[in-house]
MIKOL-859106 format. One record per residue (C-alpha): residue number from 1; residue in one letter; x, y, z. Coordinates in nm, 2 decimals. Layout:
# residues N
@k=NUM&r=A&px=X&py=Y&pz=Z
...
//
This chain:
# residues 74
@k=1&r=X&px=11.46&py=9.55&pz=9.02
@k=2&r=X&px=11.78&py=9.74&pz=9.01
@k=3&r=X&px=11.97&py=9.47&pz=9.19
@k=4&r=X&px=11.81&py=9.21&pz=8.95
@k=5&r=X&px=11.93&py=9.42&pz=8.65
@k=6&r=X&px=12.28&py=9.43&pz=8.79
@k=7&r=X&px=12.28&py=9.06&pz=8.86
@k=8&r=X&px=12.17&py=8.99&pz=8.50
@k=9&r=X&px=12.46&py=9.19&pz=8.37
@k=10&r=X&px=12.71&py=8.97&pz=8.54
@k=11&r=X&px=12.54&py=8.64&pz=8.52
@k=12&r=X&px=12.76&py=8.36&pz=8.39
@k=13&r=X&px=12.50&py=8.11&pz=8.29
@k=14&r=X&px=12.16&py=8.11&pz=8.12
@k=15&r=X&px=12.02&py=7.91&pz=8.42
@k=16&r=X&px=12.09&py=8.21&pz=8.64
@k=17&r=X&px=11.91&py=8.44&pz=8.39
@k=18&r=X&px=11.61&py=8.20&pz=8.40
@k=19&r=X&px=11.60&py=8.24&pz=8.77
@k=20&r=X&px=11.62&py=8.62&pz=8.74
@k=21&r=X&px=11.34&py=8.62&pz=8.49
@k=22&r=X&px=11.12&py=8.42&pz=8.73
@k=23&r=X&px=11.21&py=8.67&pz=9.01
@k=24&r=X&px=11.11&py=8.96&pz=8.78
@k=25&r=X&px=10.78&py=8.78&pz=8.70
@k=26&r=X&px=10.71&py=8.73&pz=9.07
@k=27&r=X&px=10.78&py=9.10&pz=9.14
@k=28&r=X&px=10.55&py=9.20&pz=8.85
@k=29&r=X&px=10.27&py=8.98&pz=8.99
@k=30&r=X&px=10.30&py=9.13&pz=9.33
@k=31&r=X&px=10.30&py=9.48&pz=9.19
@k=32&r=X&px=9.99&py=9.41&pz=8.98
@k=33&r=X&px=9.81&py=9.29&pz=9.29
@k=34&r=X&px=9.90&py=9.62&pz=9.46
@k=35&r=X&px=9.78&py=9.81&pz=9.16
@k=36&r=X&px=9.45&py=9.63&pz=9.17
@k=37&r=X&px=9.42&py=9.72&pz=9.54
@k=38&r=X&px=9.50&py=10.08&pz=9.45
@k=39&r=X&px=9.81&py=10.07&pz=9.67
@k=40&r=X&px=10.04&py=10.20&pz=9.40
@k=41&r=X&px=10.04&py=10.56&pz=9.26
@k=42&r=X&px=10.08&py=10.64&pz=8.90
@k=43&r=X&px=10.43&py=10.77&pz=8.93
@k=44&r=X&px=10.55&py=10.46&pz=9.12
@k=45&r=X&px=10.39&py=10.24&pz=8.86
@k=46&r=X&px=10.57&py=10.44&pz=8.59
@k=47&r=X&px=10.90&py=10.40&pz=8.77
@k=48&r=X&px=10.84&py=10.03&pz=8.82
@k=49&r=X&px=10.76&py=9.98&pz=8.45
@k=50&r=X&px=11.09&py=10.15&pz=8.35
@k=51&r=X&px=11.29&py=9.93&pz=8.59
@k=52&r=X&px=11.11&py=9.62&pz=8.48
@k=53&r=X&px=11.18&py=9.70&pz=8.11
@k=54&r=X&px=11.55&py=9.76&pz=8.20
@k=55&r=X&px=11.57&py=9.43&pz=8.39
@k=56&r=X&px=11.41&py=9.23&pz=8.10
@k=57&r=X&px=11.65&py=9.40&pz=7.85
@k=58&r=X&px=11.95&py=9.32&pz=8.07
@k=59&r=X&px=11.84&py=8.96&pz=8.09
@k=60&r=X&px=11.79&py=8.93&pz=7.72
@k=61&r=X&px=12.11&py=9.11&pz=7.63
@k=62&r=X&px=12.32&py=8.89&pz=7.87
@k=63&r=X&px=12.15&py=8.57&pz=7.74
@k=64&r=X&px=12.24&py=8.68&pz=7.38
@k=65&r=X&px=12.60&py=8.74&pz=7.48
@k=66&r=X&px=12.63&py=8.41&pz=7.66
@k=67&r=X&px=12.48&py=8.22&pz=7.37
@k=68&r=X&px=12.71&py=8.40&pz=7.12
@k=69&r=X&px=13.01&py=8.32&pz=7.34
@k=70&r=X&px=12.90&py=7.96&pz=7.35
@k=71&r=X&px=12.86&py=7.94&pz=6.97
@k=72&r=X&px=13.21&py=8.09&pz=6.92
@k=73&r=X&px=13.37&py=7.84&pz=7.16
@k=74&r=X&px=13.20&py=7.54&pz=6.99
//
């Protein structure tokens, strides 16, 4: 998730951000399966939730910046 967050911060296209969002969703789905199987402890889940929130925020912030730049150029 940390690498995904870093990639979002340097993405140069919204298509890249879409791909990163899909990756984050896939990681979330995998993690939820592990939670259901009781393979993840509470602390690990808390840490995961924080990194997922940061990744989603980074994607959203970068998308906003790219769209703002696009609007200013047009």
